[in-house]
N, C-alpha and C positions, 0 to 999 in steps of 0.2 A: 931603130928597130924595124925590120922589114915587114913583120906581121902585126904591127900595131893597129888596134881598132880605132883609136882616135881619142879615147877618154883617158884622163890621167888618174892614177891611183896613188894615194899618199901612204907611206909606211907609217904604221901606228907607233913605232918606236922612235924613228928619227925624222919623220915628216919628209923624207926624200920622195920625190915624184918619179913615178914610173908610168910608161905607156901601157895601157891595158891590152893584153894580147889574147888571142883565142888559145884555149888550152885543150889538149886531148882529154878524153874521158879519164877521170882519176888523177889528172895532173894538178899541179899547184904552182903558183907564182910566188917567188921569194924576193925579198929586198936584196938588192945587190950590195948594200953596205953592211947590214947586220944579219941577214939571213932569215928575218921574221917572215911568216907567211902573210902574203898580201891578200890572196884569194885562191879558192880551189874550185875544181869542177868535179863534183861528186855525182855520178850517175844515179838518177832516181832518188835524189836526196830528200825531196819533199815527202814522197810516199813512205820511205823508210823512217824518217823522223816522226811522221804522223803515227805509224804503227807502233814505234817505240814509246811515244808519249801516251797513246791509248793504253798500251800495256802498263805503263807507269801509273796511270789513273786506276786501273784495276788493282794493281799491287798496293797502291795507297789505300784503297777501300779495304782490301784484305788485311793489310798491316794494322789498320785502325779498328777492325771488327773483331779480331781475335786477340787473346791475351799476348802481351809482349813479354811479360815476366811472370813467373810462378814461383812461389816459395812453399816448399813442402816442409812441415815441421810437426813432428808428433802425429803423423797420420792425417793432418789437416793441410789442405792446399789453398793458398791465397793467390789469386790471379789478378793481374793488373793490365789494363789497356794502356796504350801509349798516352792517351789523353789524361789518364788519372794521375800522372806524375805532377802536372801543373796544378791540378785541382787539390791534390794532397798538400802541396806547398802553400797554396792559398789558405786552406783550412788551418794550417799550422802558424798562420800569421805572417807568412812570407809571400804576400801577394805580388810584389814586384818580380820576385824570382819565379813564382808560379806563372805569371804572365809571360815572362821571357821564355820559359820552358814551353808553354803553349804556342807562342808565336814561332819559335824555331823548330818545333817538332810537328805541329799541325797546320797552322795558318800559312806560314811562308811556303812550305812544300806544296800545299794545295794551290795557293795562288800561282806558284811557278808552273805547275803542271797545267792548270786551267788556262793560264795566260798563253802558254805555248800552244795548247790545243786551239785556242781562239785564233791565234795567228796562222797556224798551219792549216786548219780546216778552211779558212777564208782563202788563203793563198792556193790551196789545192784546187779550189773551184774557180781560180782565175780572178778573184776579186781582191782589191786592196782593202783590208779591214779598217773600219773607222778607229782612230786612235792607235794606229799601228806603232808609231814612234814611242808614245808614253807607255804602252803595254810592253814593248821590247825593253825599254829602259827599266821598267818595274821588275820584269823577270830577271834581267841581268843584275839589278841591284839587290834583289832578294836572294839570289842563288848562294852567295857566300854566307848569308846569315841563316839559311835554312839547314835542316838536318841533311838535306840532299847535297849540300855543298861539299861535304867530306865526312863519310862515316867509316870508322875503322872496321876492318873485317871482323874483328872481335874486340869488344871493349875490355880493357884490362880489369881483371877481377870479376868478370861477369860470366865466367864459364859455369859448367855444371860442377859445383864444388860443394864439399861437405862443410857445413858450419855448425859445429857441435853435433846435434842429432838431426839437424835440418838439412835440406838440400835446395839449392837455387837452380831453377831451370830457366835459362835465357836463350838457348841456341835457336829455338824455333822463331822467336821474335827477332833475333839478330839476323837470321836467314831472310826473313820477310823484308826487313828494313834494308839489308844489303842488296837484295834483288831489286827493290825499288830504286835504290841509289844507282845501280848499274844501268838500269833502263833509262833513267833520266840523263845520266852522263853520256850514254851512247846516243840518245836522241839529240842532245845538244851538239854532239860531234858530227851528226849527220846533217845538221841544218846549217 
């Protein structure tokens, strides 16, 4: 390859070696065997990813500060925060399930966003953050297990629906969680 930089890059799928080449802004290098993306050149990716993860942190705080679900029944409205689901399961004697709900809806998403902010802020100021490798592996390992790894646009059976004389209000909470999900996934795509 005429424009090779001199470093070799291995395909993540087939381990085929390729010479690393300079890319135009917005370009990407693909494996010649399987077509998997080897690396990309995204202009201003660090600043864009940092902005998206800061927005995700704000949305996380908002999503956990306001009711996620409200049930209106006979003129009385019961509201629940996202964290109250895990606690309610714990109080009903299902502590393990309550812990799982807490970890996947609160702890893992928060650790994912804070871990990425730790990495991005340090890199933005030209410094290699201490523990960069373990933090990156933690973030990548937690992503599939957190609520941020995949949230349906609307949970089945969780619309505003009549249940006898009661009404279930979940769209506001679903919008906040979906917005958080979009910002985190966009931020991961920019980095």
